[in-house]
C-alpha positions as CSV (number, residue, x, y, z in Angstrom):
1,X,0.0,0.0,0.0
2,X,1.3,3.4,-1.0
3,X,1.1,5.9,1.9
4,X,0.1,9.4,1.0
5,X,2.9,12.0,1.5
6,X,1.0,13.9,4.2
7,X,0.9,10.7,6.4
8,X,4.6,9.8,6.3
9,X,5.5,11.9,9.3
10,X,2.1,11.8,11.0
11,X,2.0,12.0,14.8
12,X,-0.5,10.3,16.9
13,X,-3.4,12.6,17.9
14,X,-6.4,12.3,20.2
15,X,-9.6,14.1,19.0
16,X,-12.6,15.0,21.0
17,X,-15.4,17.5,20.1
18,X,-17.0,18.8,23.3
19,X,-20.7,18.7,22.4
20,X,-22.3,20.6,25.3
21,X,-24.8,17.8,25.7
22,X,-24.9,14.0,25.8
23,X,-22.4,11.9,27.7
24,X,-18.8,13.2,28.0
25,X,-16.0,11.4,29.8
26,X,-14.5,13.9,32.3
27,X,-12.2,13.8,35.3
28,X,-14.0,11.8,38.0
29,X,-16.5,10.0,35.7
30,X,-19.0,10.9,33.1
31,X,-21.0,14.2,32.7
32,X,-24.5,13.7,31.3
33,X,-26.5,16.6,29.9
34,X,-29.9,16.6,28.3
35,X,-32.3,19.3,27.0
36,X,-35.8,18.2,28.1
37,X,-37.9,21.3,28.5
38,X,-41.2,19.3,28.8
39,X,-39.8,17.1,31.6
40,X,-40.2,17.7,35.3
41,X,-37.6,15.1,36.3
42,X,-34.9,13.3,34.5
43,X,-32.7,10.5,35.7
44,X,-29.8,8.5,34.2
45,X,-30.4,4.8,34.4
46,X,-27.3,2.6,34.0
47,X,-28.0,-0.8,32.6
48,X,-25.3,-2.5,34.8
49,X,-27.0,-3.0,38.2
50,X,-29.9,-0.7,37.3
51,X,-28.2,2.3,39.0
52,X,-30.4,5.4,39.0
53,X,-28.7,8.8,39.0
54,X,-30.9,11.9,39.5
55,X,-30.1,14.8,37.2
56,X,-30.1,18.4,38.4
57,X,-32.6,20.7,36.7
58,X,-31.0,23.8,35.2
59,X,-32.3,26.9,33.5
60,X,-33.7,26.7,30.0
61,X,-35.0,23.1,30.2
62,X,-31.5,21.5,30.7
63,X,-30.7,18.7,33.1
64,X,-27.2,17.7,34.1
65,X,-25.2,15.4,36.4
66,X,-21.6,14.2,36.7
67,X,-21.3,10.7,38.1
68,X,-18.3,8.5,39.1
69,X,-20.6,5.4,38.7
70,X,-20.4,5.7,34.9
71,X,-17.4,5.1,32.7
72,X,-16.4,4.5,29.1
73,X,-18.4,1.5,27.9
74,X,-21.3,2.1,30.3
75,X,-24.8,1.5,28.8
76,X,-27.4,4.1,29.9
77,X,-30.7,5.7,29.2
78,X,-32.6,8.8,30.4
79,X,-35.8,8.2,32.4
80,X,-38.3,10.9,31.9
81,X,-40.6,11.8,34.8
82,X,-40.1,8.4,36.3
83,X,-41.6,6.5,33.3
84,X,-40.3,6.3,29.8
85,X,-36.7,5.4,29.3
86,X,-35.1,6.9,26.1
87,X,-31.7,6.8,24.4
88,X,-29.5,9.8,24.4
89,X,-30.2,12.1,21.4
90,X,-26.5,12.8,21.3
91,X,-25.5,9.2,21.7
92,X,-22.1,8.4,20.3
93,X,-23.0,4.7,19.9
94,X,-26.1,2.5,20.0
95,X,-25.0,-1.1,20.3
96,X,-28.6,-2.4,20.5
97,X,-30.2,-0.2,17.9
98,X,-32.3,2.9,18.2
99,X,-34.6,1.8,21.0
100,X,-31.8,0.4,23.1
101,X,-29.5,2.0,25.6
102,X,-26.7,4.4,24.6
103,X,-23.1,3.6,25.3
104,X,-20.6,6.1,26.8
105,X,-17.7,6.5,24.4
106,X,-14.4,8.1,25.3
107,X,-13.5,9.8,22.1
108,X,-9.9,10.4,23.2
109,X,-9.3,6.6,23.6
110,X,-8.7,6.3,19.8
111,X,-5.1,7.1,18.7
112,X,-5.2,8.8,15.3
113,X,-2.2,8.2,13.1
114,X,-3.0,10.9,10.5
115,X,-2.0,14.1,12.2
116,X,-0.2,15.3,9.1
117,X,-3.2,14.9,6.9
118,X,-4.6,18.2,5.6
119,X,-7.0,16.8,2.9
120,X,-6.8,17.8,-0.7
121,X,-7.6,21.0,-2.6
122,X,-11.1,21.0,-4.1
123,X,-9.7,21.1,-7.6
124,X,-8.4,17.6,-7.1
125,X,-11.8,16.2,-6.0
126,X,-13.0,13.0,-7.7
127,X,-15.8,11.7,-5.5
128,X,-17.0,8.1,-5.1
129,X,-20.4,7.8,-3.4
130,X,-20.9,4.5,-1.5
131,X,-23.4,2.8,0.8
132,X,-21.4,1.1,3.6
133,X,-24.0,-1.8,3.9
134,X,-23.9,-2.8,0.3
135,X,-20.4,-1.7,-0.9
136,X,-18.6,-4.8,0.4
137,X,-19.6,-8.4,1.0
138,X,-19.5,-7.8,4.8
139,X,-21.4,-4.5,4.7
140,X,-19.3,-3.0,7.4
141,X,-16.7,-0.3,7.9
142,X,-14.0,-3.0,8.0
143,X,-15.3,-4.4,4.7
144,X,-15.2,-1.0,3.0
145,X,-11.7,-0.4,4.3
146,X,-10.4,-3.5,2.6
147,X,-11.6,-2.2,-0.8
148,X,-10.1,1.3,-0.5
149,X,-6.9,0.5,-2.4
150,X,-9.1,-0.3,-5.5
151,X,-10.5,3.2,-5.4
152,X,-7.2,4.8,-5.0
153,X,-5.9,2.8,-8.0
154,X,-8.9,3.9,-10.0
155,X,-8.1,7.6,-9.5
156,X,-10.7,8.5,-6.9
157,X,-9.6,11.1,-4.4
158,X,-12.6,11.2,-2.1
159,X,-15.2,8.7,-0.8
160,X,-18.6,10.0,0.2
161,X,-20.4,7.8,2.7
162,X,-24.2,7.7,2.6
163,X,-25.7,8.7,6.0
164,X,-24.3,6.8,9.0
165,X,-26.7,8.1,11.7
166,X,-28.2,5.2,13.6
167,X,-31.3,3.9,11.9
168,X,-33.9,1.3,12.9
169,X,-33.4,-2.3,11.9
170,X,-30.8,-4.1,9.9
171,X,-30.7,-2.1,6.7
172,X,-31.5,1.4,5.5
173,X,-30.2,3.9,3.0
174,X,-29.4,6.1,6.0
175,X,-31.9,8.9,5.4
176,X,-34.2,7.4,8.1
177,X,-31.6,8.0,10.8
178,X,-32.7,9.2,14.2
179,X,-29.5,9.5,16.2
180,X,-27.1,11.7,14.1
181,X,-24.0,11.4,16.4
182,X,-24.1,7.6,16.5
183,X,-22.6,5.6,13.5
184,X,-25.0,2.7,12.9
185,X,-23.9,-0.4,14.8
186,X,-24.7,-2.6,11.9
187,X,-21.6,-1.2,10.2
188,X,-19.3,-1.5,13.3
189,X,-18.1,0.4,16.3
190,X,-17.0,4.1,16.3
191,X,-13.4,2.9,16.3
192,X,-14.0,0.9,13.1
193,X,-15.2,4.0,11.3
194,X,-12.2,5.9,12.6
195,X,-9.9,3.2,11.3
196,X,-11.6,3.4,7.9
197,X,-10.9,7.1,7.8
198,X,-7.3,6.7,8.8
199,X,-6.8,4.1,6.1
200,X,-8.5,6.3,3.5
201,X,-6.2,9.2,4.4
202,X,-3.2,7.0,4.2
203,X,-4.2,6.3,0.6
204,X,-4.7,10.0,-0.2
205,X,-8.5,9.6,-0.1
206,X,-10.6,12.3,1.5
207,X,-13.7,11.2,3.4
208,X,-17.0,13.0,3.2
209,X,-20.1,12.1,5.3
210,X,-23.7,12.6,4.1
211,X,-25.7,14.4,6.8
212,X,-29.4,14.8,7.1
213,X,-30.6,18.0,8.8
214,X,-34.1,18.3,7.3
215,X,-35.9,15.5,9.2
216,X,-35.6,12.5,11.5
217,X,-36.7,9.0,10.5
218,X,-40.2,7.7,11.4
219,X,-39.0,5.1,14.1
220,X,-36.9,5.7,17.1
221,X,-37.0,9.5,17.6
222,X,-38.2,10.4,21.1
223,X,-37.4,14.1,21.0
224,X,-41.1,15.0,20.6
225,X,-41.9,13.5,24.0
226,X,-39.5,15.5,26.3
227,X,-38.4,18.3,23.9
228,X,-41.4,19.2,21.7
229,X,-39.9,22.6,20.8
230,X,-37.4,20.6,18.7
231,X,-40.2,20.6,16.1
232,X,-42.6,23.2,14.8
233,X,-46.0,23.0,13.1
234,X,-45.5,26.5,11.6
235,X,-43.5,24.9,8.8
236,X,-44.4,21.6,7.1
237,X,-42.1,19.2,5.3
238,X,-42.8,16.0,3.3
239,X,-42.0,14.1,6.6
240,X,-44.4,16.2,8.8
241,X,-43.7,19.0,11.2
242,X,-40.4,20.7,10.4
243,X,-37.3,20.9,12.6
244,X,-37.5,24.1,14.6
245,X,-34.6,26.3,13.4
246,X,-36.3,29.7,13.8
247,X,-38.9,29.7,16.6
248,X,-39.0,29.7,20.4
249,X,-36.5,27.1,21.7
250,X,-34.6,27.0,18.5
251,X,-31.3,28.0,20.0
252,X,-30.8,24.5,21.5
253,X,-31.9,22.9,18.2
254,X,-29.4,25.0,16.2
255,X,-26.6,24.2,18.6
256,X,-27.4,20.5,18.2
257,X,-26.9,20.5,14.5
258,X,-24.0,22.9,14.5
259,X,-22.3,20.6,17.0
260,X,-23.0,17.6,14.7
261,X,-21.3,19.1,11.7
262,X,-18.2,20.0,13.8
263,X,-18.3,16.5,15.4
264,X,-17.9,14.7,12.1
265,X,-15.2,17.1,10.9
266,X,-13.2,17.2,14.1
267,X,-13.8,14.1,16.2
268,X,-13.9,11.9,13.2
269,X,-11.4,14.0,11.1
270,X,-13.6,13.9,8.0
271,X,-12.8,16.2,5.2
272,X,-16.2,17.3,4.2
273,X,-19.9,17.0,4.5
274,X,-22.7,16.6,1.9
275,X,-25.9,18.2,3.2
276,X,-29.0,16.3,2.1
277,X,-31.9,18.2,0.6
278,X,-31.4,21.6,2.2
279,X,-34.4,22.9,0.2
280,X,-36.5,21.0,2.8
281,X,-34.8,23.0,5.7
282,X,-37.2,25.8,6.5
283,X,-35.6,28.6,8.4
284,X,-36.7,32.2,8.6
285,X,-34.0,33.3,11.0
286,X,-31.9,36.4,10.3
287,X,-29.0,34.0,9.9
288,X,-29.9,30.7,8.4
289,X,-28.8,27.5,10.0
290,X,-26.7,26.8,6.9
291,X,-24.7,30.0,7.3
292,X,-24.4,29.3,11.0
293,X,-22.9,25.9,10.3
294,X,-20.5,27.3,7.7
295,X,-19.2,29.9,10.2
296,X,-18.9,27.3,13.0
297,X,-16.8,25.1,10.7
298,X,-14.5,27.8,9.6
299,X,-12.1,27.6,12.6
300,X,-11.4,24.0,11.8
301,X,-9.7,25.1,8.6
302,X,-6.7,26.3,10.6
303,X,-3.1,25.4,9.6
304,X,-4.0,24.8,5.9
305,X,-6.6,22.1,6.4
306,X,-9.0,21.7,3.6
307,X,-12.7,21.2,4.5
308,X,-15.3,20.9,1.8
309,X,-19.1,21.6,2.4
310,X,-21.4,20.4,-0.4
311,X,-25.1,20.9,-0.8
312,X,-28.0,19.1,-2.3
313,X,-30.6,21.8,-3.2
314,X,-33.4,21.3,-5.6
315,X,-34.1,25.0,-5.6
316,X,-30.7,25.8,-7.3
317,X,-30.0,28.6,-4.8
318,X,-26.6,29.8,-6.0
319,X,-26.4,32.3,-3.1
320,X,-25.0,29.7,-0.8
321,X,-22.0,28.8,-3.0
322,X,-18.5,30.1,-3.2
323,X,-16.8,27.4,-5.3
324,X,-14.0,26.9,-2.9
325,X,-13.4,25.9,0.7
326,X,-13.3,29.5,1.9
327,X,-14.2,30.8,5.3
328,X,-17.9,31.2,4.6
329,X,-20.4,29.6,2.2
330,X,-20.4,26.2,0.7
331,X,-17.8,24.7,-1.7
332,X,-20.2,23.2,-4.2
333,X,-23.6,21.7,-4.9
334,X,-24.7,18.5,-6.5
335,X,-25.8,19.5,-10.0
336,X,-29.0,17.5,-10.6
337,X,-29.6,19.5,-13.8
338,X,-26.6,17.9,-15.6
339,X,-27.7,14.4,-14.6
340,X,-31.2,15.0,-15.8
341,X,-30.2,16.4,-19.2
342,X,-27.7,13.6,-19.8
343,X,-30.3,11.0,-18.8
344,X,-32.7,12.5,-21.4
345,X,-29.9,12.4,-24.1
346,X,-29.0,8.8,-23.3
347,X,-32.4,7.2,-22.7
348,X,-35.0,9.5,-24.4
349,X,-37.1,9.3,-21.2
350,X,-39.3,12.4,-20.6
351,X,-41.4,11.4,-17.6
352,X,-41.4,13.5,-14.4
353,X,-38.7,16.1,-14.0
354,X,-37.0,14.9,-17.2
355,X,-39.7,16.8,-19.1
356,X,-38.0,20.1,-18.3
357,X,-34.9,19.1,-20.4
358,X,-36.5,17.4,-23.4
359,X,-36.9,20.4,-25.7
360,X,-33.2,20.9,-26.6
361,X,-31.1,18.7,-24.3
362,X,-27.8,19.5,-26.0
363,X,-28.3,23.2,-25.3
364,X,-29.2,22.5,-21.7
365,X,-26.0,20.4,-21.4
366,X,-23.9,23.2,-22.7
367,X,-25.3,25.5,-20.1
368,X,-24.7,23.0,-17.3
369,X,-21.1,22.4,-18.4
370,X,-20.2,26.1,-18.7
371,X,-22.6,27.8,-16.2
372,X,-23.5,25.1,-13.7
373,X,-27.3,25.1,-13.3
374,X,-29.5,24.7,-16.4
375,X,-32.3,26.5,-14.6
376,X,-31.3,29.9,-13.2
377,X,-34.6,31.6,-12.7
378,X,-36.3,30.3,-15.9
379,X,-39.9,29.0,-15.8
380,X,-40.0,25.2,-15.0
381,X,-43.1,23.4,-16.2
382,X,-42.4,20.6,-13.7
383,X,-42.2,23.0,-10.7
384,X,-44.9,25.3,-12.1
385,X,-42.8,28.4,-11.5
386,X,-39.4,29.9,-11.8
387,X,-36.6,27.8,-10.6
388,X,-33.0,28.6,-9.6
389,X,-30.8,31.7,-9.3
390,X,-28.1,33.1,-11.5
391,X,-24.7,31.4,-11.2
392,X,-22.8,34.5,-12.5
393,X,-19.4,34.7,-10.9
394,X,-19.3,31.1,-9.8
395,X,-16.6,28.8,-11.3
396,X,-17.4,25.4,-12.8
397,X,-15.9,23.8,-9.6
398,X,-19.0,25.0,-7.7
399,X,-21.0,22.2,-9.3
400,X,-20.6,18.5,-8.8
401,X,-21.4,16.6,-12.0
402,X,-22.6,13.0,-12.2
403,X,-24.3,10.4,-14.4
404,X,-25.5,8.3,-11.5
405,X,-26.0,8.6,-7.8
406,X,-28.0,6.7,-5.1
407,X,-31.2,8.8,-5.7
408,X,-31.2,8.6,-9.5
409,X,-30.8,4.8,-9.5
410,X,-32.6,3.8,-6.3
411,X,-35.6,6.0,-6.8
412,X,-36.4,4.1,-10.0
413,X,-38.9,1.3,-9.3
414,X,-36.5,-1.4,-10.3
415,X,-33.3,0.4,-9.4
416,X,-31.7,0.2,-12.8
417,X,-28.3,1.7,-13.5
418,X,-27.7,3.8,-16.6
419,X,-25.9,0.9,-18.4
420,X,-29.2,-1.1,-18.3
421,X,-31.1,1.8,-19.9
422,X,-28.7,3.2,-22.6
423,X,-26.2,1.9,-25.1
424,X,-22.6,1.3,-24.1
425,X,-21.5,3.9,-26.7
426,X,-23.8,6.5,-25.2
427,X,-22.7,5.8,-21.6
428,X,-19.0,6.0,-22.6
429,X,-19.6,9.3,-24.3
430,X,-21.4,10.9,-21.3
431,X,-18.7,9.5,-18.9
432,X,-16.0,11.0,-21.0
433,X,-17.7,14.4,-20.9
434,X,-18.1,14.3,-17.1
435,X,-14.7,13.0,-16.1
436,X,-12.7,15.5,-18.1
437,X,-14.9,18.5,-17.5
438,X,-13.6,21.1,-15.0
439,X,-16.5,20.4,-12.6
440,X,-15.6,17.8,-9.9
441,X,-17.1,14.5,-11.0
442,X,-18.9,12.0,-8.8
443,X,-19.2,8.2,-9.4
444,X,-21.7,5.9,-7.7
445,X,-20.3,2.7,-6.3
446,X,-20.0,0.1,-9.1
447,X,-20.3,2.6,-11.9
448,X,-16.6,2.2,-12.7
449,X,-17.1,-1.4,-13.9
450,X,-20.7,-1.0,-15.2
451,X,-22.2,-3.0,-12.3
452,X,-25.1,-5.1,-13.5
453,X,-26.8,-5.2,-10.2
454,X,-29.5,-2.7,-9.3
455,X,-29.4,-0.4,-6.4
456,X,-32.9,-0.7,-4.8
457,X,-34.6,1.2,-2.1
458,X,-34.4,-0.9,1.1
459,X,-35.2,-0.5,4.8
460,X,-36.2,-2.7,7.8
461,X,-39.1,-1.2,9.7
462,X,-41.5,-2.9,12.1
463,X,-44.4,-4.8,10.4
464,X,-47.0,-2.1,10.5
465,X,-44.7,0.7,9.4
466,X,-43.0,-1.6,6.9
467,X,-46.2,-2.4,5.2
468,X,-47.1,1.2,4.9
469,X,-43.7,2.0,3.3
470,X,-44.0,-0.8,0.8
471,X,-47.6,0.1,-0.2
472,X,-46.7,3.8,-0.3
473,X,-43.7,3.2,-2.6
474,X,-45.7,1.2,-5.0
475,X,-48.4,3.9,-5.1
476,X,-45.8,6.4,-6.0
477,X,-45.3,4.7,-9.3
478,X,-49.0,4.4,-10.2
479,X,-48.7,7.5,-12.4
480,X,-46.2,5.9,-14.7
481,X,-47.8,4.0,-17.6
482,X,-45.8,0.8,-17.0
483,X,-47.1,0.6,-13.5
484,X,-50.7,1.8,-14.0
485,X,-52.0,-1.7,-13.3
486,X,-51.9,-2.9,-9.7
487,X,-50.6,-6.3,-10.7
488,X,-47.6,-4.6,-12.4
489,X,-46.8,-2.6,-9.2
490,X,-46.8,-5.8,-7.2
491,X,-43.5,-6.7,-9.0
492,X,-41.8,-3.6,-7.5
493,X,-39.3,-5.0,-4.9
494,X,-40.5,-4.9,-1.3
495,X,-38.1,-2.5,0.5
496,X,-38.3,-4.5,3.7
497,X,-37.4,-7.9,2.1
498,X,-33.9,-9.2,2.8
499,X,-33.7,-10.1,-0.8
500,X,-34.0,-6.5,-1.9
501,X,-30.9,-5.7,0.2
502,X,-29.0,-8.7,-1.1
503,X,-29.7,-7.7,-4.8
504,X,-28.2,-4.3,-4.1
505,X,-24.9,-5.5,-2.8
506,X,-21.9,-5.1,-5.2
507,X,-20.5,-8.1,-6.9
508,X,-16.8,-7.2,-7.2
509,X,-16.0,-10.2,-9.4
510,X,-17.7,-8.3,-12.2
511,X,-14.7,-5.9,-12.2
512,X,-12.3,-8.8,-12.9
513,X,-13.9,-10.1,-16.1
514,X,-15.3,-8.6,-19.3
515,X,-17.1,-6.3,-19.8
516,X,-16.5,-4.9,-16.3
517,X,-12.8,-5.1,-16.6
518,X,-12.9,-3.0,-19.8
519,X,-15.2,-0.4,-18.2
520,X,-12.8,-0.2,-15.3
521,X,-9.8,0.4,-17.6
522,X,-11.8,3.1,-19.4
523,X,-12.6,5.0,-16.2
524,X,-9.0,4.6,-15.0
525,X,-7.7,6.1,-18.3
526,X,-9.9,9.1,-18.0
527,X,-9.1,9.8,-14.4
528,X,-5.4,9.4,-15.0
529,X,-5.7,12.1,-17.7
530,X,-7.7,14.3,-15.3
531,X,-5.1,13.9,-12.6
532,X,-2.3,14.8,-15.0
533,X,-3.8,17.7,-16.9
534,X,-6.7,19.1,-15.0
535,X,-6.2,18.6,-11.3
536,X,-2.9,20.6,-11.0
537,X,-4.5,23.5,-13.0
538,X,-7.7,23.4,-11.0
539,X,-5.8,23.4,-7.7
540,X,-3.5,26.3,-8.8
541,X,-6.3,28.7,-9.7
542,X,-9.8,29.4,-10.9
543,X,-11.0,28.1,-14.2
544,X,-13.3,30.2,-16.3
545,X,-15.8,29.0,-18.9
546,X,-15.6,30.9,-22.2
547,X,-19.0,29.6,-23.4
548,X,-20.4,26.9,-25.6
549,X,-21.9,26.5,-29.1
550,X,-24.5,24.1,-30.4
551,X,-24.4,22.6,-33.9
552,X,-26.3,19.9,-35.7
553,X,-28.9,18.0,-33.8
554,X,-26.8,17.1,-30.8
555,X,-23.4,18.6,-31.4
556,X,-21.7,20.7,-28.8
557,X,-18.5,22.7,-28.4
558,X,-17.4,24.1,-25.0
559,X,-14.3,26.0,-24.0
560,X,-12.7,26.8,-20.7
561,X,-9.6,28.8,-19.7
562,X,-7.3,28.0,-16.8
563,X,-5.4,30.5,-14.6
564,X,-2.1,29.4,-16.3
565,X,-3.5,30.5,-19.7
566,X,-4.2,26.9,-20.9
567,X,-7.4,26.3,-22.8
568,X,-9.6,23.2,-22.6
569,X,-12.0,22.3,-25.4
570,X,-14.8,19.8,-25.7
571,X,-16.3,18.7,-29.0
572,X,-19.0,16.2,-28.6
573,X,-21.9,14.6,-30.5
574,X,-24.4,13.1,-28.1
575,X,-26.6,11.5,-30.6
576,X,-27.0,8.7,-33.1
577,X,-26.4,10.8,-36.3
578,X,-23.1,12.1,-37.6
579,X,-22.8,15.9,-37.4
580,X,-20.6,18.5,-39.2
581,X,-18.3,20.6,-37.0
582,X,-18.2,24.3,-37.9
583,X,-15.1,25.2,-39.9
584,X,-14.2,28.1,-37.6
585,X,-13.6,25.9,-34.6
586,X,-9.9,25.0,-34.1
587,X,-8.3,21.7,-33.3
588,X,-6.2,21.6,-30.1
589,X,-2.6,20.6,-30.5
590,X,-2.9,18.2,-27.5
591,X,-5.6,15.5,-27.6
592,X,-6.6,14.4,-24.1
593,X,-9.2,12.0,-25.2
594,X,-11.1,10.9,-28.3
595,X,-13.2,8.0,-29.4
596,X,-11.3,5.1,-30.7
597,X,-12.7,5.5,-34.3
598,X,-13.0,9.3,-34.9
599,X,-15.1,10.3,-37.9
600,X,-12.6,12.9,-39.0
601,X,-11.5,16.5,-38.4
602,X,-14.6,18.1,-39.8
603,X,-17.1,15.6,-38.5
604,X,-18.2,13.9,-35.3
605,X,-19.7,10.5,-35.5
606,X,-22.5,9.1,-33.3
607,X,-21.6,9.5,-29.6
608,X,-18.1,10.8,-30.4
609,X,-16.3,12.9,-27.9
610,X,-13.0,14.8,-28.3
611,X,-11.2,16.6,-25.6
612,X,-8.3,18.9,-26.6
613,X,-5.9,21.2,-24.7
614,X,-3.8,24.3,-25.6
615,X,-1.3,24.1,-22.8
616,X,-0.1,27.7,-23.1
617,X,-0.7,30.9,-24.9
618,X,2.1,30.0,-27.4
619,X,0.0,27.1,-28.6
620,X,-2.9,29.4,-29.5
621,X,-1.7,30.2,-33.0
622,X,-3.7,30.1,-36.2
623,X,-6.3,27.3,-36.0
624,X,-6.9,27.9,-32.3
625,X,-10.3,28.6,-30.9
């Protein structure tokens, strides 16, 4: 294993993020602190011996006690008003799932061997999204760690872990988590996750965590019992009452989520966070919770450490972005627009939100590649109103591009990947566009070897809730012609079935035989080129798009200029018919990538892509763009 240069002289470190609540190991025992404004009395109940420790009531609905009877490893719950026993909402570990006792974890017991790690500049980011439970045969942190060398060899520079917050049952995508400080016990203990992160850093891989601050899952959240101000009926979300970020009592709520963001970045030494569906966070405060989190994270960037904050935001609100890991704002956003338009080009599908991109998909693609969002305030028929904000002034690096991710695969009824829906030539062309464009690319696990297995929606809820989820999911697809008949919907996999989880687990042997082996080599070639030609330029300074031009039915030219004066040009034909390239467009002296059988200088054949580079101003002589 090659050890990354930043790790060669690494010293051992101990990391602990003081939370201000929950269980903290302190001199003389453990300090317990809980915000329970609706409770009259709160006690800590230790599982071992049934020891009951009364907590002192403090101002503002807080209860606190420090006890020498508890220690690292102690299992405990809070007893509310002498009756209901609940887990700690700031639990660091739940060994017996969401309804069980919490475990006291001494964060400083883990010896970190990555003190020299400062992460990587955003310009070097090549992100690989994975679900811990289905990424490896074991479905654990240790299983994922064993596969990391494959990703480093591929050319990936960051892994993004789907949400880890403890969820109910044996399996979940993670978006139904209810204890956001506790990595789910199905994947391993906190020390196992920390070991995974150290191993990733040793290979030069950054680690991002997907966090969910817009709702809690439907099973295992007790906050409404003893802290009802945690939620508000003034705002409504798809999951019910909104989290209270802006009403009475919201100070404690905001502190909880700010602490969670810092916790993953400091105590777990992660390099970035991906914030799920922030369009569903409703906050009318003078300072939004997103801005508050960004400001709270800023001090962690001391001593040259890179920390990257990435949003998912259906509203395309460019105001949050700064395109770098600066002191305020967010580094980038997942660009759903570029996925949608590529999906239309590759599959011809026009249902649902794809309808917004069907009129001239090559034009929409050009705008995504050079400006980021396709929709920047234009009227959206799907949303029945204007969508998005202007991206003027933002670099291409503010937008994460992808052809697949967990949502776009798993939210299909049958969980099909793009290689099951489009021709190999079309997928190769789209992949070549994304992996050599200046925007940071994201791959979804298995994409690099054209995994043939689906990624299905799965969970493990109690019988009554499980049936409701299964029936609700099948009803969602009733509006699609192929599932109009109830008997057809019955074939949609049951999310609660163990078979659904099993079908979604990667088969790594596919990467070792054709065609998976060939797809893997193809991705590796493109990422090697990106690392050699693009990453150093992106890390050295801002890249600026010079625009795009449409020609033919689906022909597209786009040009970017780097800070060192180099120019990058894409010429692509994302269609089944040959197109004529305008004569005035030059041919770059350095070819970064082209299809194996190019149609010729003045033409682009079906699904042909050419990437060219002028490395310096001296190259831009006659015939240049």
